[in-house]
Phi, psi and omega in degrees: 000151176287138181205155172262124191234164163244136179264337180205159176286126177211121182295127178073010184287155181279149171282154180256124176278114182212206179242136180237151174295142177300136188298154175285136175268115181270170188298334182254021187255161161240140174265126186244124166286118188283119174266325179208156176216173174224169187252133176234152177303335180303321180302312183294325182294316178296313176305318185283351175091010180300327185251010186302335182282321186262339177233089183276076184290155173269126180267149358292150184235132168279123181278172174119132185230010171226145183211145162226137183181197186244132176296132172243328172215163183225146175290166186304332182263002189268130181233345189282336187226155180222160178306136184101342181289143174266121184229172176213159188190156161252105179307158173302144187301344180264002183225036179292179177134044184269357172278068187194178182271335177215157173208145171262128182231137174305137183301327182295346184260356189255150175219154176295143177293140177303138186292335183269003177244145172282179185296315184294321180294320180291329182287342178285346196267306199311295189303309184291320178291316181294326170299313182296313180299313181294325175291304194279319186275306188279315183275306185280336187047052185306126182248161177303135183089345180282165184247132182231143169249124176247108182284151180060061186294338182269359182282176181309299179298308189304319180296325177285312186299322174301314182294314180293320177299318181289323173301324178281359175088015184274157170272128192241124169254151177211163173246142184198175179268167183309312185296344188249011180297314179300320182296309183300323180289329177290340176273350178118000181290135180280322180233129175237114185263122179278103187296345175281347175241335180231153176269115182299329185289348176263340185266321192251137176217153168077033184268156180271324181217147170235136170253111180257131178229011180249207192271189187299319182296318180293321179299315187282330179288337177298336182295329180296335186277333187276141174274168174305138186088351182281172187241125170253109192242125184245135176254005181244007174098179000282154179293148181248174185299324180301318178293315182303320177294308181297330185273356176074024181289148178291172185307311183302307180298328176297319183290323178297313183292327176297322181285321179302322188257002186301318182297312182287320177300321179292315178298322177297314183298318180302333179262000181077030183248145171263129175251135177214150179254134181238127177244107192297154180240163178287145180197100179293326178296317178294319177302321177299322180294323181289323176305315182299324181291321179296313181294332184272353181087008180281338178227137173231148175287146171245121184240124178277302179217158174242125175248154169285159185302317182298338184263026183301316177302318181296319177295321175295316177303317187294318178295327173294345175283349179074010188263345185297139172260117183078233192241159173250125188241161183228126180269110177274331183229000000 
């Protein structure tokens, strides 16, 4: 099958369009003919080798972390899906590879595609929506009336997180650039801080939760926004000891992550704030709940551009500019 691969880790390197063996179908898998996928910054970070210590992939590697398509075969133990079903998923982190024509996915990671979305729209959803769900619902346990700051509100995670937070009844603030103020407000943001004009840490106070997806400076400044007992949850690092344990990292790697996060954990503790790092995981049951919200109109996809499969490198380059509003998708079929 055609696929975009990396043969070695290289910062900014181009993916190679080549042929890869069709994945092996295990007894708990569904084989999906890929109709669309989407690009995430995670793809670039994997290509650059940023995760090679915690995600030890075997090279050559087919990249890609989102999929929408049609089931063509099912494993011996699969009863939930049948050939012809339209599905979407974020494959397990050890079985990525959606920049291709087919992928085999564990049935536990798959959900039926929302009926009101086409394939490209559906492919934009899984990774970012699961990230938002796992931060807001699972980790933060966001409640009606609470106040949350979502950084980078016009980005892939931000556009979904704003909508989910509003659905949960929270007061939502976000940071964005001047040109995206109207977009984030249309998604439900109550307060939009233009980072080109204002310092968010001087404008916002007394928040319960901050979802950080940006760098170290933004992470540390976010402490000033939170009230004692608040939660600072970061999806861009640094990883903490709890993540290291959950990821099955060895003792040495656990100590490395302890050191990487020591500074922010200490500063947070002094203010009575909890810091945690979240690396989202595949989950078909959660994705099914997100499907219900999409079909009910509570969450809608935001797509910046669509590229043809042969232009996958161009799509990845565009995402790396940081200018995309919402998601960038790739039509495979």
